[in-house]
C-alpha positions as CSV (number, residue, x, y, z in Angstrom):
1,M,88.1,107.7,68.2
2,P,87.8,105.4,71.9
3,N,87.8,107.1,75.2
4,L,90.8,107.1,77.2
5,Y,90.1,103.7,79.3
6,E,89.6,101.9,76.2
7,Q,92.7,103.1,75.0
8,L,94.2,102.1,78.1
9,R,92.6,98.6,77.8
10,A,94.0,98.8,73.8
11,D,97.0,99.2,74.9
12,I,97.6,96.8,77.5
13,V,96.7,93.7,74.9
14,T,99.1,95.6,72.6
15,A,102.0,95.3,74.5
16,V,101.1,91.6,76.1
17,K,101.1,90.6,72.2
18,A,104.6,92.1,72.0
19,R,105.8,90.7,74.7
20,D,106.6,94.1,76.6
21,S,106.3,93.4,80.1
22,A,107.3,96.6,81.6
23,T,104.6,98.5,79.1
24,A,102.0,95.7,80.5
25,T,103.0,95.7,83.7
26,A,103.3,99.8,84.3
27,L,99.2,99.5,82.4
28,R,97.7,96.8,84.0
29,S,98.7,99.2,87.2
30,A,96.9,102.0,85.7
31,D,94.1,99.9,84.8
32,A,93.4,98.3,88.5
33,A,94.0,102.0,89.8
34,V,91.2,103.5,87.5
35,Q,89.2,99.9,88.4
36,R,89.6,101.2,92.1
37,A,88.8,104.8,92.0
38,S,85.9,103.8,90.0
39,M,84.7,101.7,93.4
40,D,86.3,103.5,95.8
41,L,83.7,107.0,94.1
42,S,80.9,104.8,92.9
43,K,81.6,106.7,89.9
44,P,81.4,105.3,86.0
45,I,84.5,105.2,84.4
46,D,85.0,107.9,81.8
47,D,87.7,110.1,80.8
48,A,87.7,113.0,83.5
49,L,88.0,109.5,86.3
50,V,91.2,108.1,84.1
51,I,92.5,111.7,83.6
52,A,92.8,112.4,87.7
53,T,94.0,109.0,88.2
54,M,96.5,108.8,85.8
55,R,97.5,112.5,87.3
56,K,97.8,110.8,90.8
57,G,99.6,108.2,89.6
58,I,102.1,110.9,88.0
59,K,102.6,112.6,90.9
60,N,103.1,109.5,93.0
61,L,105.7,107.8,90.5
62,A,107.1,111.5,90.4
63,D,107.6,111.8,94.8
64,A,108.9,108.0,94.6
65,K,111.1,109.0,92.0
66,L,112.8,111.9,93.9
67,E,113.5,109.3,97.3
68,F,115.0,106.9,94.5
69,E,118.1,110.3,93.1
70,R,117.7,111.0,96.7
71,G,118.9,106.9,97.5
72,G,121.6,106.8,94.4
73,R,118.8,104.0,93.1
74,T,119.4,105.1,89.5
75,D,117.8,102.1,87.8
76,L,115.1,102.6,89.9
77,V,115.0,106.7,88.8
78,S,114.8,105.7,84.9
79,A,112.2,103.1,85.6
80,N,110.0,105.7,86.8
81,E,110.8,107.9,84.6
82,A,109.5,105.7,81.8
83,E,106.7,104.9,83.6
84,I,105.6,108.6,84.1
85,K,106.1,109.0,80.1
86,L,103.8,106.3,79.8
87,L,101.0,107.4,81.7
88,E,101.4,111.0,80.7
89,K,100.5,109.3,76.8
90,Y,97.0,109.3,78.9
91,L,96.7,113.2,79.7
92,P,95.0,115.6,77.5
93,K,97.4,118.0,76.3
94,G,96.8,121.3,79.2
95,I,96.3,124.4,78.3
96,D,98.7,127.4,77.9
97,A,99.9,129.8,80.6
98,A,98.1,133.1,79.5
99,R,94.6,130.8,79.0
100,L,95.5,129.2,82.6
101,D,95.9,132.8,84.1
102,A,93.0,134.7,82.3
103,L,90.5,131.6,83.9
104,I,92.1,132.1,87.7
105,A,91.5,136.1,87.4
106,D,88.5,134.8,86.1
107,A,86.9,132.9,88.8
108,I,88.5,134.9,91.6
109,R,86.1,137.6,90.4
110,E,83.4,134.9,89.9
111,S,84.3,134.1,93.3
112,G,84.5,137.3,94.7
113,A,87.9,136.0,96.9
114,Q,89.6,138.3,98.9
115,S,92.2,135.9,100.5
116,R,93.6,133.1,101.2
117,K,91.2,131.6,102.2
118,D,89.2,132.1,100.3
119,M,91.0,129.6,97.9
120,G,88.1,126.8,98.1
121,K,85.9,128.9,96.4
122,V,88.1,129.6,93.4
123,M,89.0,126.3,92.7
124,G,85.3,125.3,92.8
125,V,84.6,128.0,90.5
126,L,87.5,126.8,88.3
127,K,86.3,123.1,88.5
128,Q,83.7,124.0,86.9
129,K,84.5,125.3,84.0
130,P,84.4,124.0,81.0
131,E,88.8,123.7,80.3
132,A,88.5,122.1,84.0
133,P,89.3,118.6,82.6
134,L,92.9,120.1,80.8
135,I,93.7,122.3,83.9
136,D,96.9,121.1,86.3
137,F,95.3,122.1,89.7
138,S,98.9,122.0,91.6
139,A,99.9,124.3,88.9
140,A,96.7,126.6,89.3
141,S,96.8,126.3,93.2
142,K,100.1,128.1,93.0
143,L,99.3,130.6,91.0
144,I,95.8,131.3,93.0
145,Q,98.0,131.5,95.9
146,A,100.5,134.1,94.2
147,R,97.3,136.1,93.5
148,L,95.5,136.2,96.8
149,P,97.1,137.9,99.9
């Protein structure tokens, strides 16, 4: 089975051959972002880097979509929605809420966190878990904040 980056590159070729310029452009932008992240971090391209880059791209697109909605630019809103759906294909299916809650409880216990000031410790423990690539850390952050005084 190809890794995520190989799949991304293959999908670019497929989109170009199909003359799907919107998909090809979006995927090329994602490819460039992955390569840029690899160079910036001096890390080889692996699935974790692709996932992190895709999540960041999706977050940026979602933020832009909100601004376009406020500005009444429905054409750009729908373009961003389509690009978000396209990039989400490269993200792993997340873990369910009950499992995430259990992981957070374990991380709080393991880190000895007492207050929100210890949130960094909890996140550090959470990032060491085998399930880390499947965790949406922005959602986890909100759940951790809700649990810590």
